PyMOL Python script that loads the backbone (N, CA, C, O; Angstrom):
from pymol import cmd

cmd.read_pdbstr("""\
ATOM      1  N   UNK A   1      37.332 -45.251 -32.507  1.00  0.00           N
ATOM      2  CA  UNK A   1      37.143 -43.934 -31.698  1.00  0.00           C
ATOM      3  C   UNK A   1      37.421 -42.663 -32.013  1.00  0.00           C
ATOM      4  O   UNK A   1      38.062 -42.699 -33.063  1.00  0.00           O
ATOM      5  N   UNK A   2      37.260 -41.448 -31.619  1.00  0.00           N
ATOM      6  CA  UNK A   2      38.159 -40.239 -31.986  1.00  0.00           C
ATOM      7  C   UNK A   2      39.262 -39.921 -31.613  1.00  0.00           C
ATOM      8  O   UNK A   2      39.734 -38.794 -31.463  1.00  0.00           O
ATOM      9  N   UNK A   3      39.719 -40.935 -31.449  1.00  0.00           N
ATOM     10  CA  UNK A   3      41.593 -40.434 -31.133  1.00  0.00           C
ATOM     11  C   UNK A   3      42.330 -39.914 -32.258  1.00  0.00           C
ATOM     12  O   UNK A   3      43.422 -39.382 -32.057  1.00  0.00           O
ATOM     13  N   UNK A   4      41.733 -40.032 -33.711  1.00  0.00           N
ATOM     14  CA  UNK A   4      42.387 -39.529 -34.390  1.00  0.00           C
ATOM     15  C   UNK A   4      41.799 -38.274 -34.735  1.00  0.00           C
ATOM     16  O   UNK A   4      42.430 -37.527 -35.481  1.00  0.00           O
ATOM     17  N   UNK A   5      40.797 -37.972 -34.344  1.00  0.00           N
ATOM     18  CA  UNK A   5      40.635 -36.404 -34.403  1.00  0.00           C
ATOM     19  C   UNK A   5      40.208 -35.524 -33.258  1.00  0.00           C
ATOM     20  O   UNK A   5      39.125 -35.154 -32.803  1.00  0.00           O
ATOM     21  N   UNK A   6      41.368 -35.348 -32.994  1.00  0.00           N
ATOM     22  CA  UNK A   6      41.853 -34.334 -31.982  1.00  0.00           C
ATOM     23  C   UNK A   6      41.281 -32.823 -32.407  1.00  0.00           C
ATOM     24  O   UNK A   6      41.520 -32.257 -33.474  1.00  0.00           O
ATOM     25  N   UNK A   7      40.400 -32.269 -31.218  1.00  0.00           N
ATOM     26  CA  UNK A   7      39.967 -30.807 -31.482  1.00  0.00           C
ATOM     27  C   UNK A   7      41.217 -29.977 -31.435  1.00  0.00           C
ATOM     28  O   UNK A   7      41.316 -29.002 -32.180  1.00  0.00           O
ATOM     29  N   UNK A   8      42.456 -30.401 -30.361  1.00  0.00           N
ATOM     30  CA  UNK A   8      43.295 -29.676 -30.258  1.00  0.00           C
ATOM     31  C   UNK A   8      43.647 -28.974 -29.128  1.00  0.00           C
ATOM     32  O   UNK A   8      42.741 -29.140 -28.312  1.00  0.00           O
ATOM     33  N   UNK A   9      44.627 -28.180 -28.613  1.00  0.00           N
ATOM     34  CA  UNK A   9      44.844 -27.705 -27.305  1.00  0.00           C
ATOM     35  C   UNK A   9      43.717 -26.734 -26.576  1.00  0.00           C
ATOM     36  O   UNK A   9      43.503 -26.616 -25.370  1.00  0.00           O
ATOM     37  N   UNK A  10      43.017 -26.028 -27.767  1.00  0.00           N
ATOM     38  CA  UNK A  10      41.672 -25.243 -27.074  1.00  0.00           C
ATOM     39  C   UNK A  10      40.584 -26.020 -26.732  1.00  0.00           C
ATOM     40  O   UNK A  10      39.682 -25.455 -26.113  1.00  0.00           O
ATOM     41  N   UNK A  11      40.478 -27.076 -26.972  1.00  0.00           N
ATOM     42  CA  UNK A  11      39.114 -27.832 -26.602  1.00  0.00           C
ATOM     43  C   UNK A  11      38.754 -27.882 -25.330  1.00  0.00           C
ATOM     44  O   UNK A  11      37.580 -27.633 -25.060  1.00  0.00           O
ATOM     45  N   UNK A  12      39.816 -28.260 -24.134  1.00  0.00           N
ATOM     46  CA  UNK A  12      39.525 -28.348 -23.095  1.00  0.00           C
ATOM     47  C   UNK A  12      39.054 -27.065 -22.492  1.00  0.00           C
ATOM     48  O   UNK A  12      37.893 -26.899 -22.116  1.00  0.00           O
ATOM     49  N   UNK A  13      40.031 -26.132 -22.411  1.00  0.00           N
ATOM     50  CA  UNK A  13      39.819 -24.483 -21.826  1.00  0.00           C
ATOM     51  C   UNK A  13      38.113 -24.088 -22.567  1.00  0.00           C
ATOM     52  O   UNK A  13      37.298 -23.568 -21.804  1.00  0.00           O
ATOM     53  N   UNK A  14      37.748 -24.332 -23.836  1.00  0.00           N
ATOM     54  CA  UNK A  14      36.902 -24.010 -24.296  1.00  0.00           C
ATOM     55  C   UNK A  14      35.486 -24.751 -23.754  1.00  0.00           C
ATOM     56  O   UNK A  14      34.388 -24.248 -23.990  1.00  0.00           O
ATOM     57  N   UNK A  15      35.582 -25.503 -23.301  1.00  0.00           N
ATOM     58  CA  UNK A  15      34.588 -26.763 -22.621  1.00  0.00           C
ATOM     59  C   UNK A  15      34.613 -26.411 -21.426  1.00  0.00           C
ATOM     60  O   UNK A  15      33.582 -26.725 -20.832  1.00  0.00           O
ATOM     61  N   UNK A  16      35.523 -25.774 -20.690  1.00  0.00           N
ATOM     62  CA  UNK A  16      35.568 -25.477 -19.168  1.00  0.00           C
ATOM     63  C   UNK A  16      34.731 -24.001 -19.368  1.00  0.00           C
ATOM     64  O   UNK A  16      33.693 -23.727 -18.764  1.00  0.00           O
ATOM     65  N   UNK A  17      35.178 -23.421 -20.010  1.00  0.00           N
ATOM     66  CA  UNK A  17      34.466 -21.953 -20.283  1.00  0.00           C
ATOM     67  C   UNK A  17      33.084 -21.983 -20.601  1.00  0.00           C
ATOM     68  O   UNK A  17      32.248 -21.201 -20.148  1.00  0.00           O
ATOM     69  N   UNK A  18      32.917 -22.713 -21.226  1.00  0.00           N
ATOM     70  CA  UNK A  18      31.375 -23.008 -21.769  1.00  0.00           C
ATOM     71  C   UNK A  18      30.658 -23.645 -20.959  1.00  0.00           C
ATOM     72  O   UNK A  18      29.437 -23.557 -21.089  1.00  0.00           O
ATOM     73  N   UNK A  19      31.185 -24.405 -19.972  1.00  0.00           N
ATOM     74  CA  UNK A  19      30.401 -25.132 -18.925  1.00  0.00           C
ATOM     75  C   UNK A  19      30.267 -24.011 -17.949  1.00  0.00           C
ATOM     76  O   UNK A  19      29.131 -23.676 -17.615  1.00  0.00           O
ATOM     77  N   UNK A  20      31.279 -23.412 -17.469  1.00  0.00           N
ATOM     78  CA  UNK A  20      30.955 -22.383 -16.464  1.00  0.00           C
ATOM     79  C   UNK A  20      30.065 -21.244 -16.883  1.00  0.00           C
ATOM     80  O   UNK A  20      29.368 -20.670 -16.046  1.00  0.00           O
ATOM     81  N   UNK A  21      30.067 -20.857 -18.307  1.00  0.00           N
ATOM     82  CA  UNK A  21      29.052 -20.054 -18.515  1.00  0.00           C
ATOM     83  C   UNK A  21      27.457 -20.615 -18.692  1.00  0.00           C
ATOM     84  O   UNK A  21      26.523 -19.821 -18.580  1.00  0.00           O
ATOM     85  N   UNK A  22      27.273 -21.771 -18.923  1.00  0.00           N
ATOM     86  CA  UNK A  22      26.067 -22.243 -18.791  1.00  0.00           C
ATOM     87  C   UNK A  22      25.834 -22.550 -17.533  1.00  0.00           C
ATOM     88  O   UNK A  22      24.621 -22.755 -17.544  1.00  0.00           O
ATOM     89  N   UNK A  23      26.288 -22.754 -16.205  1.00  0.00           N
ATOM     90  CA  UNK A  23      25.813 -22.997 -15.031  1.00  0.00           C
ATOM     91  C   UNK A  23      25.743 -21.393 -14.471  1.00  0.00           C
ATOM     92  O   UNK A  23      24.911 -21.144 -13.599  1.00  0.00           O
ATOM     93  N   UNK A  24      26.485 -20.477 -14.901  1.00  0.00           N
ATOM     94  CA  UNK A  24      26.207 -19.222 -14.667  1.00  0.00           C
ATOM     95  C   UNK A  24      25.063 -18.687 -15.039  1.00  0.00           C
ATOM     96  O   UNK A  24      24.510 -17.783 -14.412  1.00  0.00           O
ATOM     97  N   UNK A  25      24.560 -19.285 -16.243  1.00  0.00           N
ATOM     98  CA  UNK A  25      23.347 -18.728 -16.597  1.00  0.00           C
ATOM     99  C   UNK A  25      21.860 -19.400 -15.782  1.00  0.00           C
ATOM    100  O   UNK A  25      20.798 -18.791 -15.656  1.00  0.00           O
ATOM    101  N   UNK A  26      22.182 -20.910 -15.265  1.00  0.00           N
ATOM    102  CA  UNK A  26      21.534 -21.366 -14.564  1.00  0.00           C
ATOM    103  C   UNK A  26      21.309 -20.764 -13.341  1.00  0.00           C
ATOM    104  O   UNK A  26      20.225 -20.906 -12.776  1.00  0.00           O
ATOM    105  N   UNK A  27      22.184 -20.124 -12.877  1.00  0.00           N
ATOM    106  CA  UNK A  27      22.303 -19.871 -11.492  1.00  0.00           C
ATOM    107  C   UNK A  27      21.808 -18.203 -11.529  1.00  0.00           C
ATOM    108  O   UNK A  27      21.342 -17.735 -10.490  1.00  0.00           O
ATOM    109  N   UNK A  28      21.908 -17.464 -12.570  1.00  0.00           N
ATOM    110  CA  UNK A  28      21.094 -16.222 -12.866  1.00  0.00           C
ATOM    111  C   UNK A  28      19.301 -16.592 -12.868  1.00  0.00           C
ATOM    112  O   UNK A  28      18.458 -16.077 -12.134  1.00  0.00           O
ATOM    113  N   UNK A  29      19.144 -17.351 -13.643  1.00  0.00           N
ATOM    114  CA  UNK A  29      17.556 -17.675 -13.527  1.00  0.00           C
ATOM    115  C   UNK A  29      17.215 -18.126 -12.634  1.00  0.00           C
ATOM    116  O   UNK A  29      16.067 -17.789 -12.345  1.00  0.00           O
ATOM    117  N   UNK A  30      17.755 -18.912 -11.852  1.00  0.00           N
ATOM    118  CA  UNK A  30      16.929 -19.503 -10.681  1.00  0.00           C
ATOM    119  C   UNK A  30      17.103 -17.992  -9.691  1.00  0.00           C
ATOM    120  O   UNK A  30      16.119 -17.304  -9.420  1.00  0.00           O
ATOM    121  N   UNK A  31      17.959 -17.779  -9.410  1.00  0.00           N
ATOM    122  CA  UNK A  31      18.032 -16.258  -8.658  1.00  0.00           C
ATOM    123  C   UNK A  31      17.012 -15.447  -8.751  1.00  0.00           C
ATOM    124  O   UNK A  31      16.335 -15.070  -7.794  1.00  0.00           O
ATOM    125  N   UNK A  32      16.801 -15.042 -10.268  1.00  0.00           N
ATOM    126  CA  UNK A  32      15.682 -14.213 -10.785  1.00  0.00           C
ATOM    127  C   UNK A  32      14.367 -14.550 -10.557  1.00  0.00           C
ATOM    128  O   UNK A  32      13.461 -13.722 -10.460  1.00  0.00           O
ATOM    129  N   UNK A  33      14.204 -16.042 -10.448  1.00  0.00           N
ATOM    130  CA  UNK A  33      13.143 -16.580 -10.474  1.00  0.00           C
ATOM    131  C   UNK A  33      12.563 -16.780  -8.627  1.00  0.00           C
ATOM    132  O   UNK A  33      11.413 -16.698  -8.198  1.00  0.00           O
ATOM    133  N   UNK A  34      13.589 -17.001  -8.019  1.00  0.00           N
ATOM    134  CA  UNK A  34      13.719 -16.626  -6.637  1.00  0.00           C
ATOM    135  C   UNK A  34      13.173 -15.353  -5.703  1.00  0.00           C
ATOM    136  O   UNK A  34      12.560 -15.293  -4.638  1.00  0.00           O
ATOM    137  N   UNK A  35      13.777 -14.231  -6.768  1.00  0.00           N
ATOM    138  CA  UNK A  35      13.284 -13.034  -6.136  1.00  0.00           C
ATOM    139  C   UNK A  35      12.307 -12.343  -6.867  1.00  0.00           C
ATOM    140  O   UNK A  35      11.898 -11.214  -6.595  1.00  0.00           O
ATOM    141  N   UNK A  36      11.958 -13.019  -7.766  1.00  0.00           N
ATOM    142  CA  UNK A  36      10.248 -12.665  -8.112  1.00  0.00           C
ATOM    143  C   UNK A  36       9.445 -13.166  -7.659  1.00  0.00           C
ATOM    144  O   UNK A  36       8.371 -12.565  -7.652  1.00  0.00           O
ATOM    145  N   UNK A  37       9.506 -14.431  -7.080  1.00  0.00           N
ATOM    146  CA  UNK A  37       8.287 -14.933  -6.265  1.00  0.00           C
ATOM    147  C   UNK A  37       8.558 -14.355  -4.408  1.00  0.00           C
ATOM    148  O   UNK A  37       7.713 -14.487  -3.523  1.00  0.00           O
ATOM    149  N   UNK A  38       9.556 -13.906  -4.283  1.00  0.00           N
ATOM    150  CA  UNK A  38       9.565 -13.473  -2.999  1.00  0.00           C
ATOM    151  C   UNK A  38       9.139 -11.884  -2.823  1.00  0.00           C
ATOM    152  O   UNK A  38       8.791 -11.333  -1.778  1.00  0.00           O
ATOM    153  N   UNK A  39       9.271 -11.277  -4.198  1.00  0.00           N
ATOM    154  CA  UNK A  39       9.155  -9.703  -4.141  1.00  0.00           C
ATOM    155  C   UNK A  39       7.596  -9.472  -3.911  1.00  0.00           C
ATOM    156  O   UNK A  39       7.181  -8.491  -3.295  1.00  0.00           O
ATOM    157  N   UNK A  40       6.718 -10.502  -4.481  1.00  0.00           N
ATOM    158  CA  UNK A  40       5.146 -10.151  -4.550  1.00  0.00           C
ATOM    159  C   UNK A  40       4.702 -10.664  -3.039  1.00  0.00           C
ATOM    160  O   UNK A  40       3.495 -10.642  -2.795  1.00  0.00           O
ATOM    161  N   UNK A  41       5.631 -11.134  -1.990  1.00  0.00           N
ATOM    162  CA  UNK A  41       5.025 -11.187  -0.890  1.00  0.00           C
ATOM    163  C   UNK A  41       5.446  -9.933  -0.002  1.00  0.00           C
ATOM    164  O   UNK A  41       5.031  -9.862   1.155  1.00  0.00           O
ATOM    165  N   UNK A  42       6.062  -9.191  -0.403  1.00  0.00           N
ATOM    166  CA  UNK A  42       6.726  -8.372   0.288  1.00  0.00           C
ATOM    167  C   UNK A  42       6.108  -6.682  -0.220  1.00  0.00           C
ATOM    168  O   UNK A  42       6.294  -5.635   0.400  1.00  0.00           O
ATOM    169  N   UNK A  43       5.403  -6.849  -1.429  1.00  0.00           N
ATOM    170  CA  UNK A  43       4.785  -5.552  -1.573  1.00  0.00           C
ATOM    171  C   UNK A  43       4.122  -4.746  -0.717  1.00  0.00           C
ATOM    172  O   UNK A  43       3.233  -5.325  -0.092  1.00  0.00           O
ATOM    173  N   UNK A  44       4.268  -3.574  -0.482  1.00  0.00           N
ATOM    174  CA  UNK A  44       3.268  -2.506   0.695  1.00  0.00           C
ATOM    175  C   UNK A  44       1.919  -2.725   0.134  1.00  0.00           C
ATOM    176  O   UNK A  44       1.612  -2.804  -1.055  1.00  0.00           O
ATOM    177  N   UNK A  45       1.157  -2.812   1.185  1.00  0.00           N
ATOM    178  CA  UNK A  45      -0.415  -3.013   1.165  1.00  0.00           C
ATOM    179  C   UNK A  45      -0.489  -1.423   1.064  1.00  0.00           C
ATOM    180  O   UNK A  45       0.297  -0.625   1.574  1.00  0.00           O
ATOM    181  N   UNK A  46      -1.756  -1.113   0.191  1.00  0.00           N
ATOM    182  CA  UNK A  46      -2.210   0.340   0.132  1.00  0.00           C
ATOM    183  C   UNK A  46      -2.989   0.715   1.356  1.00  0.00           C
ATOM    184  O   UNK A  46      -3.636  -0.135   1.969  1.00  0.00           O
ATOM    185  N   UNK A  47      -2.941   1.981   1.727  1.00  0.00           N
ATOM    186  CA  UNK A  47      -3.631   2.061   3.102  1.00  0.00           C
ATOM    187  C   UNK A  47      -5.049   2.299   2.555  1.00  0.00           C
ATOM    188  O   UNK A  47      -5.436   2.273   1.387  1.00  0.00           O
ATOM    189  N   UNK A  48      -5.879   2.591   3.944  1.00  0.00           N
ATOM    190  CA  UNK A  48      -7.322   2.686   3.744  1.00  0.00           C
ATOM    191  C   UNK A  48      -7.921   3.897   2.976  1.00  0.00           C
ATOM    192  O   UNK A  48      -9.042   3.873   2.467  1.00  0.00           O
ATOM    193  N   UNK A  49      -7.095   4.930   2.939  1.00  0.00           N
ATOM    194  CA  UNK A  49      -7.573   6.256   2.122  1.00  0.00           C
ATOM    195  C   UNK A  49      -7.217   5.709   0.738  1.00  0.00           C
ATOM    196  O   UNK A  49      -8.123   5.760  -0.093  1.00  0.00           O
ATOM    197  N   UNK A  50      -6.098   5.218   0.376  1.00  0.00           N
ATOM    198  CA  UNK A  50      -6.189   4.920  -1.211  1.00  0.00           C
ATOM    199  C   UNK A  50      -7.053   4.126  -1.273  1.00  0.00           C
ATOM    200  O   UNK A  50      -7.876   4.323  -2.167  1.00  0.00           O
ATOM    201  N   UNK A  51      -7.250   2.901  -0.373  1.00  0.00           N
ATOM    202  CA  UNK A  51      -8.319   2.247  -1.354  1.00  0.00           C
ATOM    203  C   UNK A  51      -9.596   2.361  -1.459  1.00  0.00           C
ATOM    204  O   UNK A  51     -10.310   1.668  -2.184  1.00  0.00           O
ATOM    205  N   UNK A  52     -10.087   3.595  -0.454  1.00  0.00           N
ATOM    206  CA  UNK A  52     -11.184   4.001  -0.345  1.00  0.00           C
ATOM    207  C   UNK A  52     -11.338   4.905  -1.918  1.00  0.00           C
ATOM    208  O   UNK A  52     -12.324   4.633  -2.602  1.00  0.00           O
ATOM    209  N   UNK A  53     -10.536   5.754  -2.337  1.00  0.00           N
ATOM    210  CA  UNK A  53     -10.055   6.502  -3.501  1.00  0.00           C
ATOM    211  C   UNK A  53     -10.123   5.616  -4.586  1.00  0.00           C
ATOM    212  O   UNK A  53     -10.631   6.176  -5.558  1.00  0.00           O
ATOM    213  N   UNK A  54      -9.763   4.287  -4.828  1.00  0.00           N
ATOM    214  CA  UNK A  54      -9.864   3.576  -5.740  1.00  0.00           C
ATOM    215  C   UNK A  54     -11.229   2.812  -6.190  1.00  0.00           C
ATOM    216  O   UNK A  54     -11.696   2.426  -7.261  1.00  0.00           O
ATOM    217  N   UNK A  55     -11.659   2.789  -4.730  1.00  0.00           N
ATOM    218  CA  UNK A  55     -13.188   2.219  -4.931  1.00  0.00           C
ATOM    219  C   UNK A  55     -13.974   3.335  -5.429  1.00  0.00           C
ATOM    220  O   UNK A  55     -14.895   3.018  -6.183  1.00  0.00           O
ATOM    221  N   UNK A  56     -13.817   4.591  -5.176  1.00  0.00           N
ATOM    222  CA  UNK A  56     -14.312   5.825  -5.985  1.00  0.00           C
ATOM    223  C   UNK A  56     -14.540   5.713  -7.284  1.00  0.00           C
ATOM    224  O   UNK A  56     -15.572   5.680  -7.954  1.00  0.00           O
ATOM    225  N   UNK A  57     -13.349   5.658  -7.544  1.00  0.00           N
ATOM    226  CA  UNK A  57     -12.883   5.500  -9.062  1.00  0.00           C
ATOM    227  C   UNK A  57     -13.220   4.631  -9.706  1.00  0.00           C
ATOM    228  O   UNK A  57     -13.083   4.642 -10.929  1.00  0.00           O
ATOM    229  N   UNK A  58     -13.695   3.750  -9.114  1.00  0.00           N
ATOM    230  CA  UNK A  58     -14.100   2.545 -10.124  1.00  0.00           C
ATOM    231  C   UNK A  58     -15.465   2.200  -9.989  1.00  0.00           C
ATOM    232  O   UNK A  58     -15.993   1.229 -10.530  1.00  0.00           O
ATOM    233  N   UNK A  59     -16.202   3.293  -9.010  1.00  0.00           N
ATOM    234  CA  UNK A  59     -17.320   3.536  -9.368  1.00  0.00           C
ATOM    235  C   UNK A  59     -18.154   2.182  -8.487  1.00  0.00           C
ATOM    236  O   UNK A  59     -19.251   1.701  -8.772  1.00  0.00           O
ATOM    237  N   UNK A  60     -17.133   1.741  -7.234  1.00  0.00           N
ATOM    238  CA  UNK A  60     -17.792   0.895  -6.321  1.00  0.00           C
ATOM    239  C   UNK A  60     -19.121   1.646  -5.391  1.00  0.00           C
ATOM    240  O   UNK A  60     -20.209   1.211  -5.011  1.00  0.00           O
ATOM    241  N   UNK A  61     -18.467   2.905  -5.259  1.00  0.00           N
ATOM    242  CA  UNK A  61     -19.043   3.860  -3.845  1.00  0.00           C
ATOM    243  C   UNK A  61     -19.315   4.863  -4.684  1.00  0.00           C
ATOM    244  O   UNK A  61     -18.725   5.142  -5.728  1.00  0.00           O
ATOM    245  N   UNK A  62     -20.228   5.394  -4.193  1.00  0.00           N
ATOM    246  CA  UNK A  62     -20.899   7.292  -4.605  1.00  0.00           C
ATOM    247  C   UNK A  62     -19.820   8.146  -3.914  1.00  0.00           C
ATOM    248  O   UNK A  62     -19.024   7.760  -3.058  1.00  0.00           O
ATOM    249  N   UNK A  63     -19.933   9.333  -4.423  1.00  0.00           N
ATOM    250  CA  UNK A  63     -19.290  10.590  -3.655  1.00  0.00           C
ATOM    251  C   UNK A  63     -19.744  10.577  -2.021  1.00  0.00           C
ATOM    252  O   UNK A  63     -18.920  10.709  -1.115  1.00  0.00           O
ATOM    253  N   UNK A  64     -21.055  10.412  -1.826  1.00  0.00           N
ATOM    254  CA  UNK A  64     -21.725  10.664  -0.410  1.00  0.00           C
ATOM    255  C   UNK A  64     -20.786   9.485   0.393  1.00  0.00           C
ATOM    256  O   UNK A  64     -19.978   9.652   1.307  1.00  0.00           O
ATOM    257  N   UNK A  65     -21.163   8.340  -0.235  1.00  0.00           N
ATOM    258  CA  UNK A  65     -20.732   7.199   0.687  1.00  0.00           C
ATOM    259  C   UNK A  65     -19.004   7.327   1.248  1.00  0.00           C
ATOM    260  O   UNK A  65     -18.493   6.996   2.318  1.00  0.00           O
ATOM    261  N   UNK A  66     -18.330   8.045  -0.172  1.00  0.00           N
ATOM    262  CA  UNK A  66     -16.593   8.301  -0.125  1.00  0.00           C
ATOM    263  C   UNK A  66     -16.847   9.147   1.246  1.00  0.00           C
ATOM    264  O   UNK A  66     -16.711   8.696   2.383  1.00  0.00           O
ATOM    265  N   UNK A  67     -17.129  10.081   0.999  1.00  0.00           N
ATOM    266  CA  UNK A  67     -16.969  11.469   2.179  1.00  0.00           C
ATOM    267  C   UNK A  67     -17.480  10.697   3.368  1.00  0.00           C
ATOM    268  O   UNK A  67     -16.543  10.679   4.165  1.00  0.00           O
ATOM    269  N   UNK A  68     -18.537  10.033   3.891  1.00  0.00           N
ATOM    270  CA  UNK A  68     -18.974   9.333   5.124  1.00  0.00           C
ATOM    271  C   UNK A  68     -17.645   8.305   5.700  1.00  0.00           C
ATOM    272  O   UNK A  68     -17.168   8.340   6.834  1.00  0.00           O
ATOM    273  N   UNK A  69     -17.265   7.495   4.682  1.00  0.00           N
ATOM    274  CA  UNK A  69     -16.026   6.703   4.871  1.00  0.00           C
ATOM    275  C   UNK A  69     -14.974   7.598   5.574  1.00  0.00           C
ATOM    276  O   UNK A  69     -14.560   7.719   6.727  1.00  0.00           O
ATOM    277  N   UNK A  70     -14.723   8.174   4.371  1.00  0.00           N
ATOM    278  CA  UNK A  70     -12.882   9.266   4.701  1.00  0.00           C
ATOM    279  C   UNK A  70     -13.132  10.028   6.298  1.00  0.00           C
ATOM    280  O   UNK A  70     -12.254  10.097   7.159  1.00  0.00           O
ATOM    281  N   UNK A  71     -14.641  10.599   6.447  1.00  0.00           N
ATOM    282  CA  UNK A  71     -14.631  11.116   7.950  1.00  0.00           C
ATOM    283  C   UNK A  71     -14.361  10.348   9.013  1.00  0.00           C
ATOM    284  O   UNK A  71     -13.648  10.634   9.974  1.00  0.00           O
ATOM    285  N   UNK A  72     -15.288   8.819   8.692  1.00  0.00           N
ATOM    286  CA  UNK A  72     -14.735   7.812   9.690  1.00  0.00           C
ATOM    287  C   UNK A  72     -13.607   7.317   9.914  1.00  0.00           C
ATOM    288  O   UNK A  72     -13.320   6.841  11.012  1.00  0.00           O
ATOM    289  N   UNK A  73     -12.775   7.354   8.887  1.00  0.00           N
ATOM    290  CA  UNK A  73     -11.250   7.134   8.896  1.00  0.00           C
ATOM    291  C   UNK A  73     -10.516   8.261   9.566  1.00  0.00           C
ATOM    292  O   UNK A  73      -9.493   8.072  10.224  1.00  0.00           O
ATOM    293  N   UNK A  74     -11.149   9.612   9.352  1.00  0.00           N
ATOM    294  CA  UNK A  74     -10.567  10.781  10.090  1.00  0.00           C
ATOM    295  C   UNK A  74     -10.763  10.663  11.931  1.00  0.00           C
ATOM    296  O   UNK A  74      -9.929  10.943  12.792  1.00  0.00           O
ATOM    297  N   UNK A  75     -11.810  10.279  12.054  1.00  0.00           N
ATOM    298  CA  UNK A  75     -12.209  10.115  13.534  1.00  0.00           C
ATOM    299  C   UNK A  75     -11.445   9.005  14.189  1.00  0.00           C
ATOM    300  O   UNK A  75     -11.260   9.044  15.405  1.00  0.00           O
ATOM    301  N   UNK A  76     -10.938   7.908  13.375  1.00  0.00           N
ATOM    302  CA  UNK A  76     -10.512   6.787  13.876  1.00  0.00           C
ATOM    303  C   UNK A  76      -8.938   7.205  14.054  1.00  0.00           C
ATOM    304  O   UNK A  76      -8.308   6.722  14.995  1.00  0.00           O
ATOM    305  N   UNK A  77      -8.511   7.822  13.426  1.00  0.00           N
ATOM    306  CA  UNK A  77      -6.814   8.280  13.277  1.00  0.00           C
ATOM    307  C   UNK A  77      -6.642   9.485  14.635  1.00  0.00           C
ATOM    308  O   UNK A  77      -5.571   9.867  15.107  1.00  0.00           O
ATOM    309  N   UNK A  78      -7.747   9.828  14.975  1.00  0.00           N
ATOM    310  CA  UNK A  78      -7.358  10.788  16.313  1.00  0.00           C
ATOM    311  C   UNK A  78      -7.049   9.832  17.716  1.00  0.00           C
ATOM    312  O   UNK A  78      -6.750  10.374  18.780  1.00  0.00           O
TER     313      UNK A  78
END
""", "prot")
cmd.dss("prot")
cmd.show_as("cartoon", "prot")
cmd.util.cbc("prot")
cmd.orient("prot")
């Protein structure tokens, strides 16, 4: 066996510190993954006007349709 090849007095504290660091890193990774998964569901949805502006910018609607829909949104807010 390895009884005659003792690593010295520092082996046990070094292993304890190494094990604590290992589990600490594992915990940080798990927490980061859980927070990352949870944050996607809590993102704020854009409001209707912002969506309308994005559609106009992408070219999905023209300026005339944008103005009509914007007017309809303004009437709905009243």
